[in-house]
BAVEX-52036 format. One record per residue (C-alpha): x, y, z; residue in one letter. Coordinates in steps of 0.02 Angstrom, whole numbers, padded with zeros to 5 digits, always signed. Layout:
XYZa/...
//
This chain:
+00000+00000+00000x/+00135+00123+00049x/+00231+00076-00108x/+00077+00121-00211x/+00059+00286-00120x/+00243+00325-00146x/+00234+00286-00333x/+00077+00392-00349x/+00163+00536-00260x/+00317+00520-00370x/+00213+00519-00530x/+00120+00676-00475x/+00284+00764-00432x/+00362+00720-00601x/+00204+00758-00699x/+00183+00930-00621x/+00364+00987-00610x/+00325+01172-00598x/+00204+01156-00453x/+00314+01028-00368x/+00462+01147-00380x/+00361+01290-00306x/+00297+01182-00163x/+00469+01111-00124x/+00553+01282-00137x/+00424+01365-00025x/+00426+01228+00107x/+00616+01212+00103x/+00646+01399+00121x/+00514+01421+00256x/+00575+01271+00356x/+00759+01320+00342x/+00733+01500+00397x/+00607+01448+00529x/+00732+01324+00601x/+00871+01453+00603x/+00762+01578+00695x/+00704+01447+00819x/+00885+01395+00849x/+00922+01577+00889x/+00772+01584+01006x/+00822+01422+01088x/+00998+01489+01118x/+00932+01651+01193x/+00821+01554+01313x/+00960+01434+01363x/+01071+01561+01451x/+01131+01503+01623x/+01012+01355+01628x/+01149+01224+01624x/+01189+01243+01810x/+01118+01101+01914x/+01063+01224+02047x/+00998+01355+01925x/+00825+01349+02006x/+00900+01401+02174x/+01028+01528+02115x/+00982+01713+02112x/+01073+01874+02074x/+01059+02010+02204x/+01026+02184+02135x/+00984+02358+02196x/+00855+02487+02147x/+00921+02659+02192x/+00884+02843+02168x/+00725+02943+02149x/+00638+03023+02001x/+00712+02998+01828x/+00876+02937+01904x/+00791+02791+01991x/+00846+02630+01911x/+00920+02459+01944x/+01101+02418+01979x/+01158+02242+01941x/+01298+02263+02069x/+01297+02271+02258x/+01419+02310+02398x/+01531+02174+02469x/+01466+02142+02646x/+01281+02117+02608x/+01310+01939+02545x/+01414+01892+02697x/+01282+01961+02815x/+01142+01876+02717x/+01223+01704+02732x/+01264+01729+02916x/+01096+01799+02972x/+00960+01735+02855x/+00915+01549+02859x/+00845+01552+02682x/+01018+01595+02613x/+01118+01434+02597x/+01269+01503+02506x/+01339+01654+02417x/+01463+01701+02281x/+01536+01871+02241x/+01625+01921+02080x/+01730+02079+02070x/+01814+02149+01915x/+02003+02149+01928x/+02080+02307+01856x/+02240+02299+01957x/+02340+02210+01824x/+02352+02248+01639x/+02487+02126+01581x/+02581+01967+01626x/+02753+01901+01580x/+02803+01720+01555x/+02973+01667+01488x/+03010+01847+01436x/+02851+01854+01333x/+02726+01994+01371x/+02538+01961+01366x/+02395+02084+01385x/+02276+02032+01525x/+02090+02035+01490x/+01930+01983+01577x/+02002+01954+01751x/+01897+01936+01908x/+01911+01909+02094x/+01792+01771+02154x/+01745+01690+02318x/+01809+01510+02340x/+01629+01445+02330x/+01626+01494+02146x/+01665+01317+02085x/+01551+01233+02212x/+01389+01325+02175x/+01414+01355+01989x/+01441+01214+01863x/+01603+01275+01787x/+01706+01114+01793x/+01888+01120+01840x/+01993+01014+01723x/+02140+01031+01840x/+02133+01084+02022x/+02024+01058+02175x/+01846+01132+02166x/+01832+01139+02356x/+01998+01233+02367x/+02031+01312+02197x/+02156+01440+02265x/+02301+01370+02363x/+02353+01541+02429x/+02322+01726+02400x/+02439+01728+02249x/+02365+01581+02157x/+02253+01595+02004x/+02134+01489+01902x/+02124+01513+01714x/+02021+01447+01570x/+02085+01322+01441x/+02094+01461+01312x/+02197+01572+01427x/+02311+01426+01472x/+02348+01396+01287x/+02376+01583+01265x/+02507+01591+01402x/+02587+01418+01399x/+02542+01336+01234x/+02515+01148+01250x/+02617+01134+01411x/+02522+01093+01572x/+02476+01257+01657x/+02460+01205+01840x/+02614+01255+01937x/+02672+01383+01809x/+02711+01559+01871x/+02655+01722+01788x/+02729+01891+01835x/+02611+02041+01829x/+02651+02217+01773x/+02684+02266+01955x/+02806+02118+01973x/+02689+02012+02080x/+02708+01825+02048x/+02553+01715+02028x/+02552+01525+02023x/+02421+01434+01921x/+02324+01319+02039x/+02186+01263+01921x/+02119+01262+01744x/+01932+01280+01712x/+01843+01227+01554x/+01808+01377+01441x/+01649+01463+01497x/+01500+01418+01387x/+01446+01552+01263x/+01272+01551+01344x/+01342+01592+01516x/+01337+01756+01613x/+01519+01725+01656x/+01645+01762+01519x/+01816+01773+01600x/+01993+01714+01572x/+02085+01727+01738x/+02011+01712+01914x/+02095+01776+02073x/+02050+01741+02255x/+01938+01869+02339x/+02059+01868+02485x/+02187+01959+02377x/+02060+02095+02335x/+02024+02118+02520x/+02208+02134+02562x/+02236+02262+02424x/+02082+02360+02478x/+02130+02362+02662x/+02307+02416+02622x/+02240+02563+02523x/+02094+02625+02628x/+02106+02537+02796x/+01946+02436+02771x/+01922+02280+02665x/+01778+02243+02546x/+01693+02130+02674x/+01657+02284+02778x/+01643+02421+02645x/+01457+02464+02626x/+01473+02616+02512x/+01558+02542+02359x/+01442+02446+02241x/+01559+02344+02132x/+01510+02162+02158x/+01404+02042+02059x/+01323+01946+02200x/+01237+01777+02187x/+01139+01689+02324x/+01093+01505+02341x/+00919+01506+02418x/+00811+01376+02502x/+00672+01312+02388x/+00511+01411+02411x/+00595+01568+02477x/+00482+01721+02469x/+00586+01840+02364x/+00495+02000+02412x/+00514+01960+02596x/+00698+01919+02572x/+00726+02085+02484x/+00649+02178+02632x/+00760+02084+02756x/+00914+02128+02655x/+00863+02310+02651x/+00843+02309+02840x/+01019+02238+02859x/+01086+02372+02743x/+01001+02513+02839x/+01077+02450+03001x/+01247+02497+02930x/+01197+02638+02812x/+01043+02724+02887x/+01056+02868+02763x/+01022+02755+02613x/+00833+02766+02630x/+00806+02755+02441x/+00888+02585+02424x/+00789+02429+02382x/+00853+02251+02362x/+00790+02143+02218x/+00821+01958+02194x/+00823+01894+02015x/+00825+01711+01961x/+00987+01664+01875x/+00888+01590+01729x/+00801+01756+01696x/+00953+01870+01697x/+00984+01867+01510x/+00809+01915+01454x/+00731+02010+01599x/+00775+02146+01722x/+00762+02115+01908x/+00593+02203+01919x/+00523+02086+01786x/+00529+02215+01645x/+00595+02172+01474x/+00781+02153+01450x/+00780+02064+01283x/+00628+01951+01295x/+00530+02065+01178x/+00652+02027+01037x/+00641+01841+01073x/+00451+01849+01064x/+00456+01948+00902x/+00575+01825+00819x/+00473+01677+00883x/+00318+01752+00803x/+00413+01786+00641x/+00472+01604+00634x/+00294+01543+00656x/+00230+01665+00524x/+00361+01613+00395x/+00319+01430+00426x/+00135+01475+00410x/+00165+01562+00243x/+00253+01406+00179x/+00108+01297+00234x/-00018+01417+00157x/+00072+01405-00011x/+00051+01217-00010x/-00131+01226+00043x/-00171+01355-00090x/-00092+01262-00233x/-00162+01094-00176x/-00340+01156-00161x/-00329+01261-00319x/-00273+01110-00420x/-00398+00995-00336x/-00515+01002-00484x/-00378+00932-00596x/-00368+00778-00484x/-00556+00753-00470x/-00563+00614-00600x/-00419+00521-00517x/-00510+00526-00351x/-00674+00472-00432x/-00596+00321-00518x/-00516+00267-00354x/-00683+00283-00265x/-00776+00184-00401x/-00655+00039-00387x/-00680+00031-00199x/-00568+00157-00113x/-00648+00230+00043x/-00636+00410+00096x/-00522+00363+00239x/-00401+00276+00120x/-00400+00426+00005x/-00374+00542+00152x/-00225+00437+00207x/-00156+00435+00030x/-00157+00624+00016x/-00085+00644+00192x/+00057+00526+00146x/+00084+00617-00019x/+00107+00778+00078x/+00216+00689+00206x/+00331+00620+00069x/+00347+00792-00010x/+00369+00870+00159x/+00503+00746+00213x/+00601+00783+00055x/+00584+00971+00088x/+00637+00947+00269x/+00798+00859+00218x/+00836+01000+00096x/+00791+01128+00232x/+00916+01052+00354x/+01052+01059+00222x/+01006+01238+00176x/+01004+01291+00359x/+01175+01212+00384x/+01242+01304+00230x/+01167+01471+00284x/+01222+01457+00466x/+01389+01550+00446x/+01299+01697+00365x/+01162+01691+00497x/+01294+01692+00635x/+01377+01846+00560x/+01211+01937+00553x/+01155+01886+00727x/+01323+01894+00817x/+01297+01716+00878x/+01403+01559+00872x/+01263+01438+00834x/+01300+01268+00760x/+01195+01123+00701x/+01238+00963+00794x/+01151+00824+00699x/+01178+00710+00849x/+01087+00827+00967x/+00920+00767+01035x/+00871+00949+01064x/+00896+00986+00879x/+00791+00838+00824x/+00657+00880+00950x/+00650+01055+00876x/+00647+00985+00699x/+00512+00857+00739x/+00399+00981+00830x/+00420+01114+00695x/+00399+00987+00555x/+00245+00902+00625x/+00159+01068+00661x/+00193+01131+00485x/+00144+00964+00408x/-00020+00961+00504x/-00065+01137+00447x/-00021+01105+00266x/-00092+00931+00240x/-00257+00905+00330x/-00371+01026+00237x/-00312+00979+00060x/-00329+00794+00103x/-00506+00819+00168x/-00553+00918+00014x/-00478+00797-00112x/-00556+00646-00029x/-00730+00723-00027x/-00766+00733-00214x/-00924+00650-00283x/-00861+00527-00415x/-01011+00533-00536x/-01010+00722-00548x/-00823+00725-00574x/-00829+00594-00712x/-00968+00690-00800x/-00855+00843-00797x/-00977+00948-00696x/-00873+00948-00537x/-00832+01126-00483x/-00747+01199-00331x/-00862+01258-00194x/-00881+01440-00150x/-00814+01408+00024x/-00656+01331-00049x/-00626+01482-00161x/-00658+01603-00018x/-00543+01502+00095x/-00405+01504-00035x/-00421+01691-00059x/-00420+01717+00129x/-00256+01622+00137x/-00180+01733+00002x/-00237+01887+00099x/-00162+01813+00258x/+00005+01784+00173x/+00017+01963+00115x/-00044+02034+00280x/+00109+01951+00357x/+00224+02010+00217x/+00161+02190+00220x/+00176+02196+00410x/+00357+02136+00399x/+00397+02261+00261x/+00323+02400+00369x/+00424+02341+00519x/+00583+02339+00414x/+00556+02518+00354x/+00518+02585+00529x/+00663+02493+00611x/+00780+02562+00478x/+00715+02738+00506x/+00734+02724+00695x/+00913+02658+00680x/+00956+02796+00557x/+00880+02924+00675x/+00984+02863+00822x/+01145+02857+00722x/+01126+03027+00640x/+01055+03132+00782x/+01184+03248+00860x/+01223+03179+01033x/+01262+03351+01103x/+01451+03337+01085x/+01576+03317+00943x/+01643+03139+00941x/+01723+03145+00768x/+01907+03094+00752x/+01927+03070+00940x/+02065+02946+00982x/+02059+02872+01158x/+02194+02785+01257x/+02209+02735+01441x/+02326+02840+01544x/+02495+02751+01562x/+02534+02688+01738x/+02581+02844+01835x/+02544+02946+01680x/+02451+03084+01775x/+02616+03130+01859x/+02692+03159+01686x/+02537+03219+01596x/+02602+03392+01553x/+02756+03317+01469x/+02650+03186+01378x/+02529+03319+01318x/+02667+03435+01259x/+02751+03293+01164x/+02591+03237+01077x/+02532+03411+01031x/+02694+03436+00935x/+02630+03307+00813x/+02537+03387+00666x/+02411+03243+00666x/+02349+03287+00842x/+02251+03450+00852x/+02202+03452+01037x/+02205+03341+01191x/+02117+03323+01359x/+02100+03194+01496x/+01948+03132+01591x/+01892+02994+01707x/+01776+02914+01580x/+01719+02901+01400x/+01568+03014+01381x/+01500+02903+01242x/+01464+02770+01374x/+01474+02830+01554x/+01451+02695+01686x/+01506+02758+01858x/+01364+02827+01965x/+01346+02900+02138x/+01204+02953+02250x/+01322+03028+02380x/+01278+03209+02346x/+01185+03354+02425x/+01126+03523+02364x/+01031+03675+02420x/+00848+03626+02441x/+00873+03438+02447x/+00725+03356+02533x/+00734+03216+02660x/+00736+03044+02578x/+00776+03117+02406x/+00921+03039+02310x/+00974+03088+02136x/+01095+02965+02057x/+01222+03063+01954x/+01359+03015+01832x/+01515+03105+01897x/+01653+03141+01771x/+01823+03208+01821x/+01883+03330+01688x/+02006+03469+01655x/+01972+03646+01598x/+01976+03611+01410x/+01855+03466+01417x/+01697+03565+01373x/+01772+03658+01222x/+01861+03499+01165x/+01694+03411+01141x/+01602+03571+01092x/+01476+03543+01230x/+01361+03693+01242x/+01375+03792+01403x/+01199+03851+01440x/+01230+03953+01596x/+01376+04009+01705x/+01560+03979+01669x/+01680+03842+01623x/+01823+03784+01735x/+01970+03903+01734x/+02105+03778+01781x/+02148+03864+01946x/+02155+03775+02116x/+01985+03853+02157x/+01905+03736+02029x/+01930+03590+02149x/+01770+03646+02236x/+01675+03694+02078x/+01544+03588+01989x/+01457+03597+01821x/+01289+03507+01802x/+01190+03456+01650x/+01010+03513+01623x/+00935+03348+01684x/+01031+03358+01848x/+00965+03536+01876x/+00788+03479+01836x/+00794+03327+01950x/+00864+03428+02094x/+00728+03561+02068x/+00860+03697+02062x/+00810+03871+02005x/+00952+03986+01957x/+01077+03847+02001x/+01236+03946+01968x/+01309+03996+02137x/+01207+03866+02234x/+01290+03746+02354x/+01327+03569+02296x/+01431+03428+02368x/+01493+03265+02292x/+01565+03127+02402x/+01556+03246+02552x/+01662+03376+02463x/+01572+03542+02478x/+01575+03658+02330x/+01479+03775+02217x/+01389+03755+02051x/+01477+03869+01927x/+01391+03817+01765x/+01258+03717+01675x/+01286+03625+01511x/+01153+03569+01389x/+01107+03386+01398x/+01211+03267+01294x/+01182+03084+01258x/+01308+02970+01343x/+01207+02810+01315x/+01087+02741+01185x/+00941+02844+01122x/+00839+02702+01195x/+00870+02777+01368x/+00826+02946+01441x/+00969+03065+01477x/+01026+03049+01658x/+01100+03179+01777x/+01285+03217+01749x/+01407+03313+01861x/+01573+03374+01792x/+01703+03406+01927x/+01881+03469+01917x/+02003+03335+01974x/+02122+03300+01828x/+02232+03188+01934x/+02089+03063+01945x/+02076+03052+01755x/+02118+02882+01682x/+02083+02917+01499x/+02175+03023+01370x/+02074+03093+01225x/+02151+03168+01069x/+02067+03257+00923x/+02154+03198+00765x/+02161+03283+00596x/+02045+03202+00469x/+02133+03061+00376x/+02286+03072+00488x/+02238+02940+00614x/+02382+02818+00574x/+02511+02953+00610x/+02424+03001+00772x/+02419+02819+00828x/+02603+02796+00790x/+02647+02952+00890x/+02538+02896+01035x/+02619+02724+01037x/+02791+02803+01042x/+02743+02903+01196x/+02656+02753+01273x/+02812+02645+01256x/+02911+02781+01342x/+02801+02788+01497x/+02711+02621+01510x/+02855+02505+01559x/+02803+02354+01457x/+02613+02370+01471x/+02532+02325+01302x/+02471+02474+01201x/+02283+02490+01172x/+02179+02625+01091x/+02003+02655+01026x/+01908+02785+00928x/+01755+02861+01008x/+01652+02828+00852x/+01683+02642+00880x/+01614+02654+01057x/+01463+02749+00992x/+01432+02617+00859x/+01448+02476+00986x/+01303+02550+01084x/+01188+02512+00938x/+01265+02345+00887x/+01119+02243+00954x/+00992+02359+00872x/+01084+02347+00705x/+01085+02158+00715x/+00899+02155+00752x/+00868+02269+00604x/+00976+02164+00486x/+00888+02004+00538x/+00719+02087+00519x/+00766+02139+00342x/+00812+01960+00298x/+00656+01886+00376x/+00543+02010+00287x/+00628+01971+00121x/+00606+01784+00147x/+00422+01806+00193x/+00391+01908+00036x/+00488+01784-00072x/+00391+01633-00009x/+00226+01727-00027x/+00270+01772-00206x/+00311+01590-00245x/+00134+01544-00197x/+00063+01691-00294x/+00163+01638-00447x/+00094+01462-00436x/-00084+01525-00420x/-00064+01644-00567x/+00004+01503-00677x/-00140+01391-00623x/-00268+01529-00658x/-00197+01555-00833x/-00205+01367-00864x/-00386+01341-00812x/-00441+01496-00908x/-00348+01455-01069x/-00509+01426-01170x/-00588+01585-01101x/-00433+01686-01147x/-00433+01612-01322x/-00617+01653-01349x/-00595+01831-01285x/-00448+01860-01403x/-00545+01792-01552x/-00685+01912-01509x/-00563+02058-01509x/-00495+02074-01331x/-00323+02155-01322x/-00171+02104-01221x/-00201+02240-01091x/-00380+02182-01065x/-00326+02000-01041x/-00189+02051-00920x/-00313+02155-00822x/-00433+02007-00819x/-00300+01891-00747x/-00228+02013-00621x/-00377+02109-00554x/-00427+01975-00429x/-00251+01963-00359x/-00235+02152-00348x/-00398+02159-00253x/-00332+02030-00129x/-00171+02128-00103x/-00269+02288-00071x/-00375+02197+00058x/-00215+02134+00138x/-00152+02315+00141x/-00308+02373+00233x/-00287+02236+00363x/-00098+02244+00383x/-00077+02431+00403x/-00174+02455+00566x/-00096+02296+00636x/+00076+02362+00589x/+00037+02532+00666x/-00009+02450+00832x/+00141+02332+00833x/+00271+02463+00786x/+00198+02589+00909x/+00229+02463+01047x/+00405+02428+00983x/+00449+02613+00976x/+00389+02634+01155x/+00550+02549+01206x/+00648+02702+01148x/+00650+02862+01248x/+00695+02957+01089x/+00607+02894+00934x/+00540+02940+00764x/+00357+02988+00742x/+00252+02861+00649x/+00210+02933+00479x/+00070+02872+00367x/+00189+02882+00219x/+00287+02732+00285x/+00130+02626+00290x/+00077+02685+00118x/+00249+02646+00050x/+00249+02469+00121x/+00079+02438+00041x/+00140+02503-00127x/+00298+02395-00115x/+00195+02239-00083x/+00078+02281-00227x/+00223+02310-00348x/+00307+02148-00297x/+00143+02054-00323x/+00118+02136-00494x/+00294+02089-00547x/+00262+01911-00490x/+00099+01884-00584x/+00127+02010-00724x/+00248+01908-00829x/+00138+01753-00825x/-00016+01857-00864x/+00067+01940-01014x/+00129+01772-01075x/-00047+01700-01066x/-00122+01854-01148x/-00001+01846-01295x/-00027+01661-01330x/-00100+01610-01499x/-00289+01594-01471x/-00308+01463-01609x/-00180+01353-01524x/-00265+01381-01355x/-00436+01330-01423x/-00363+01181-01516x/-00276+01122-01355x/-00438+01135-01257x/
//
């Protein structure tokens, strides 16, 4: 029986090569792209779920500030975790991770290596997290304060193929570190992406030597990623309140602070308060994958039902010789399954071939492991769902024909079938038009963000960290570099204003109310900083460079607004308990993505705290400026590797994720339109075929080519226009919601929606136009003779 079904399917495929090709191409393309998107979605949802205790591990976070400056910090102070484990029974364990910026290079066998992604961690790191040690003891990963653990990749970087444990690295400050363990490279879907891990005890010793208090007792510095292992069933809101009470025991002035506890498994896609942190994009792409698969299934349904009349006599003969409706239903289901299975194999090969390109577009490192049960589960679920949608209705329709009517030649398609088929065409183009609209709006929003003036001049700005001890020699460094014709001007600051990160709520001002906290971004600058970046001074004066500036502050407009300051120049202001006076106000400038509102900024005069050198280079002279900078760096850096960046690169990095989303959206929209047009092409060819006699008669009676083309295309144009009317309000609603995620966004213009409708209509006309013209120009005598 199955052999008979297979042979019947093969004969139909070979007999109708054009329709078979369209069906296979549509299903293959839809399945391949759908699988790639779903692989991306699966990867996004897999972050940090590989830990055995993932259900009990939570990241501790803080909500701080008031007004517009109120937001969530993903870092905490050091002692809160220690107190939580000691005092709260629901906390079974804790881990803290602290960025290590003490060392910038290591030497081994007279070879110098730059040091990247280094962290201090508590010894429980390897006990609570599932980062397996290949070499070393998980219960005692650090043998002493000067031992380190490194990843496999880092071990190969430093030592090649030689065993790393026991080897000694010498840091840029001549401290020796012995490798006590090697950890497997951190998975790409892990929150942790480091190379070298140091014991937290060393950080405490360094801290205590510098300030007299170690991190275990320092409540004011929020620098730690903190993770808690909680008892099952812990009430998170209640735990957050208890942690806040502990904090206020030691810092009673921090009345604005709130502790939030976020599940480890949610960190990648959500913020600690449950708001979106990337889940919206995952949902959008999941919907797009389903819609592309749906378009592929609709193509098959449309062509199968449209051509059902041509198979009516076959069905009738089978029924007359004894085939039951159930047998016929099974035959047509298996026909679709055979075709579908062939398309699925091609789709897997196509997805595998397209994966490198998809990874470049998405910034992922996805791979197709044909031995993975997760992959085959995804393939089976996706395949069965698509197969069910595409096969059941055509099989029911084909198996329902009345044999006597069909054999007499009076069998016609029912009105409901025609309406259903047209509804499917409309549905396809509703999806395509919505995706085209989304593509146009996303492109406009990205262009808006990239081209809007951020409030400062970032062009040709070369940035380099200050050499160790460089502030003591800054005047000499500056004088040397400004002698180079490629360098026009130079300043120093404590941070890159294209992406400020350091915040503080330790400030007061005239009129500050009890319980009010404004989180500000403090930036240490020198007197030429404002003119260097061409930041507009709205009120007051710039720094003069005199010692008096050490107690002077310049605020941005948002800081003035949040502090409710009227006539702020001359008012009292203090930062980190240092009393001073506001001497000026600068216009707001964007130091983060246009997705976020501008936050309060305070510029203060403390050049010796600056850790970043910034140089304005002459246009086209960057290589010479870099060479001059490296020469100076080598003179003062004592073997520390040279690194530099351009501010434009930092600015572009801010929008990297948005650009990737836009690029993927462009591709998905193009695929959806392509697959929709494949179905439309098949239907137009079928329409021309079944109306061959009518076209021949009309031409004999004097109809022109334009009239025949209009006859064949008017129904399709009407369907596209209906799709336009449905898609445009849906697109307006969807893109309005998407744009709500941006604090600064483009207005929605009706011209975009009109343009997307016109684009869809033109594409449809190009698809069906050629076939319509071909049919209209055919010899009517030949057409009538064939019929």
